[in-house]
N, C-alpha and C positions, 0 to 999 in steps of 0.2 A: 557799463558792462551790458552786453547783449543778453537780456533775460531769457530770450528764446533758447539760447545755448547754455543756460545756467540751471543747474539742478541741485537739489538737496544732496542726493547720493547718486553717484554713477557706479554701477556694478559692471566689471569687465569679465565676461565669460558667462555663457548660458547653461552651464552644467548644474547639477543638483545643489551645490553650495551657493552658486550665484542666484539661482531661482529662489532659494529659501530666504537668503538675506534680503533680496529685493522685495519679495512678497510681504514679509513681515514688517519691513520699514514702510512700504507703501500703504499698508493697512492702517497705519497710524496717521495718514494724511500727508505724508511727505512726498515730494516730487522725485520720483526714482526713474532713472534710465538704465536699462540693461543692454549691453552691447555684446553681440555674439558674432564672431568672425565668419562662422560657417553659415551659408545661406540655406542649406538643407541638412537634416540630421544625418550623422555618419555612424558607421559601425564603431562601437567602443566596447572594451571589456570593463569589468567592474559591474557584474550583473546580478550579484547575490545580495539581498538585503538580510539584515539580522534583526531580531525582534525589537530591539530598543528604538529602531527607526519609527515605530508606531507613534511615539509621543510627539515627534516633530511633525509627522503626517497629520496628527490630530490638530495641531496648531495651524497647519497650512490649509486645512479643510480638504485633505486628499484621501481620507480613509475610504469613503464610499466609492470614489472613483477607482481605487485599487481593488476594492471588494468586487466590483462589477467588471473588472478587467479580465482578460484571458491569461494573465500571468499565472504560472503554476504556484500553488501554495507550498511553502517551505515550513516543515515542522522540526527539522533536525539537521545535524551534520554528522557524517560518519567517516571514520578513518580506516585505511587499509595499511597493514604493515608491509615491510619489504618481502615477507613470505607470501603475501597475497591474502592473509587472514583479515577479515573484517571485524572491527570493534562493534560492540553494541552501540546503536545510534545514540547520540547525545540529544535527547528530546528536550526542547526548550520548556515544555510544560512541566518537566520534572521539578523545576523550582519556581515556576510561574503559572498559576492556574488561570491567569487573566487571558482575554482574547488576544492580547499583544504577543503571546507566545507563538502565534501563527503569522508568518510573514510571506514574502513573495520572491520569486526569481524573475528578473525583468529583462526585457529586450531594450537596451539602452536607447536606441533610436526612438522608440515609442515612449519610453518612460520619461526621458528628458523633455520630449515635446509635451507630454502631459503636465509636467511641472511648469514649463513656460506658458502653456495655455492658462494654467491656474494663476500664474503671476499676472498675466494680462487681465484676467477677470478681476483681480484685486487692485488694479490701477497702475501697474507697472508699464511704462513705455518701453517697448522692445524694438530694437533695430538689429536685423540680421544681415549678414554679409558685410559687416562693418568691423574691421579689425582695429586694434589700438596699437599704434607704433611706439608710443612712450607715455609715461605718466609725467606730468609737469610738476615741478617743485619750485617754490620760492624759499631759498634756504633749505630747511629740513621739513617744510610744510607742503603737503600735496595740494595742488590747486586745480588740476584738471587733467585732460588727456588730449592727445593728438590722434585722431582717427584717420583711417585710410579705407576708402571704398574699393569695390572690385575694379572700378574704372581708374583707380589711382588718385582720385580726388582726396585731398586732406582737409581736415577741419579741426578746429580747437573747441573743445567743450569744457565748461567749468563746472565745478561741484564743490560743495562744502566737505563731503566725505567721498573718498575713493575706496571701493571694496574690490580687491584683486581676487578674482576667482578663475584665474587663467590656467589652473591645473599645473601639470609639470612644466609648462612654459614659465610659470612663476615670474611674471613680468616685473613686478617691483623687486622680488627677490633677486633677480639677475641684475636689475638696474643698480641696486644697492649692495650687491655681492653678499647676500645674507645666507645662501644655501650651503649646507654641509652634507656630504654623502655619509650615510651610516657606515663606519669603517668595516664592521664585521658582517655586514649584510649586503655585499656587492653582488647582487643577483641579476639574472636575466630571465626572460620568459619568451616562449614561442607559443602561439595560440591560433585557434581557428574555430569555426562552427561545423558541426556535422548534422546531417539529417538522418533520422532513423536511429537504430541502436536500441539496446535493451534498457528498460527502466523497471525499478521495483514497483510493487503494487501498493495500493492504499495510501496511508500517510507517508510512506517512504518514497513514493514516486517523485516528489519534489525535493528530495534531500540533496544537499551539497555533499559530494564525495571528495575526499582527499586521499590520494593513493600514492604510496611510496614506490619507487622503482627498486629493483633487486638489491642494489648495493647502497641504497639510500643516498645516492649522489644527486638525485632529483626527485621531484614529486609532481603529480598531475592533479589538476582540478577537473571535476565533471559537474556541470551546472545545467539542469534541465530548463529549457526555455519554451515559449510558445511555438506553434507551427512544427511540432515534432523535432525541434532543433535541440542540440546540446552544445554548450560551450565547453571546449576542451583546451587546456593549456598546460604546458610543462614549465617548471621553474627549477633553476639550479644556479650554483655559483657562476659568476660571469666567466671566469677562466675556464671552468669545466665545460659549460654549455656552449660557449661561443668562441672564445679566444683560441683554445687549443684545437678547435675543429675546423679551422679555415683550410681551404684548399691550398695547394702549392703556390698558386698565384695570388693568395691572400683573400680570395672571395669566400663568401659565406653561403652555404647551401642550406637554408633554413628547413626546407622540406626534408632533406636527408637527415638532418640532426633530429628533427621531430620524430621521424619514422624510427630511427635508431633507439631513441628513448622509449617510444611506445612499445618496442619489442622487449623492453625490460620490465614491462608492467602487465603481467598476464591477466589480471582481473579486468583491466580497462580494454585490453584487446578483445576479450570475450564480449564485453558490452557493446563494442563497436563493430562486431561482425555484421556485415551487410549494410552498414551505415555509409553514407556518402559525404565526403568532405566538400563543403560548400564554398570555402574561401581559401585563397592562398595563405600560407603560413605567414603571420606577422610577428614582429620582434620588438621587444622593449628591453631596456637594461638600466642598471643603476637607479632602481626606482625607490630605494629606501633612503630618504633624506629628510632634513628638517631645516627650516629657517631659524636663525638665531633670535629673531624678533617676530612677534605676531602682529604688531601695529606700530604706528608712529603718529606724528602730528597730522591729523586729517586723513589717515589711511589705515587700512586693516587688511590682513590676509585671511582668506577662508578656503577651506577644502585643501586640495592638493597643492595650492599655491603656497600654503604654509608647510606642508609636509605629507609624506606618505610612508607607511610602514612596510607592508608586505601583503600580497594577496591571500596568504594562507588562511586567515580567519574571516575573510570577506569584510574587513573593517573599513574599506575605502569609502563606500557610499554612506555608511553610518557616520563616520567622522566628517565627511563633507556636509551632510545634512545638519549634524549637531553643531559644527563650527559656524555654519550659516545662521542657525537659530541663536546661538550665543552671541555672535557678532551683531546680529540685528538688535538684540536687547541692549547692548552697550551703545550702539549708534542711536537708538531711540532715546536712551537716557542722555546721551551727549547733546541732542537737540533740546531736550527739556532743561538741561543745565547750561546750555550754550558753552560747553567745554568739549573741545575736539582734540585734546592733548593725547599724547601717547599713553599717559597714565590712565585716562578715561577709556580710550578705545582698546587698550590692551588689558583691561581689568579682568576679562574672562580668560586670559592666557594661562595663569597658574592652574586653574581648575581643569581647563581643557587638556593641558599637558599631562596632568596627573592621570587623567583617563587614558591618554595615549600610552603612558608608561606601563599601565597594566597590560595592555595588548602587547607592547614591545617585549616585556619579560616573557610572555607566553610564546612569542615568535622565536626568541633566543632558545627557549626550551625545545621547541619543535626542531630547530636546526642542529641541536646537539645529537650526534648520531647515537650516543650511548643512552640517551634519555628515551623513556617509553611512558606515555600517559597511562597505559594499562598497569605497568609496574608501579608508577607513582600512586595511582588510586588503590592499588592492592595494598600498598604500605600505609597510605593515608586516606582511607575511605571517607573520612570526615570532610575531605576537601572536594568531593564530587560536586556538591552544590556550588562551590566557588568557581570550579572550572566551567560549569554550565552557565553560571552568571556572566562570566567574561565572554564566553562564546555567544551569549545572548546580547551582549553589549550593555549590561547593567553596571557599567563602570562609573557612571555619574550618579546613579540612584542608590547604589549600595557600596559598602566598603569591601572590596575584594582582595585587599592587600594581605589578608591573613594567610593566604595559601603560599606566599612566596618564601618565607623562612624555611618551610619544609621542602619546597621545590629546590631551593638553593643547596640543599644537602645532596641533591642528585644531579644537578647540572649548574654550570656557571651562569649567573644572571648579570645583566649589564648594570652599571651604576646609572642613576638617573641623570638626565641632561637638563639642567634648568634653563629657562629663558634668560637672555642677557638683561 
């Protein structure tokens, strides 16, 4: 075997999940290669961090780099009803007096590059502009990958462990047909960046805003970013937002749909007066899904390659970072034990899925038109802390399940979906 092309771990994908797992495994002295198909950073959504990311950043050695960055600080999330009325902000420090209650809103092209630079500092070999065509298997055991460069040249690389961090491409998930769309969350999103616009003052300047449209058929996010930019996106059911809005010739006018939805959200219109749209409207759909397995023999899924819930609570980056951290721990343990079985590499799955399920229940509550968080907390004020804990991401450090029996009295909550 060519030892030059053989690694302890190959990580496919240079997003936050991939950088995290690569960094933590390399820190333990293992030879780690990270493959990123894009040669240069690209525009991505998923720009809002939640407080519980603090603990992963601490392990990665990223906290000081974030503190000295120009990313806006985020203290809270605030919801706007269909009537345009704003809720009291959910301040994360209400239940958490620790410095971790303050987090950041990040420009992904810069943030992802910061994580990759940190991984390189910790000993990860990084190759950009090198895509992976397929993961190689012998029977049910992953053995390596086939890469393809920009010039079309292919190469086989071998590894003891393959960590798939390919996002919604979900390379192994598609190869093994593992992915299932969340049946009641078939959503679509249209999004862009604006320059300018109104921001609140003080600690509210960096807040994530969630704004319903008039009939609650869709909702907008507003996330303040550096360079006086704001990320704006609208989310709605796939049929409502896209399928029923096609022109007679079947074409989709994303800008027209976005403008029509914005007209139904008065508070956001007011905030964007005088602001300039910087990018063409981009579209994504069917983004709520999960793989039936999180690992197999010599392979593991991290971040969006395993699953994605919904953008409403900004959980994507947190779950990417957390899954990368948890996967790194089981990979390190696997090398210590010389055990790379599905049982070993998937041992973090039940705990990770339990945390995802807490977010998933809150997502279902949000999309129930008759449900109101204000009314829920009016009837059950004792659950204010539990709601803030979930919005903060404390689903792995605290038991947040106590709020759900009361919530189930006011809206249907989904049954839990176990791993196979």
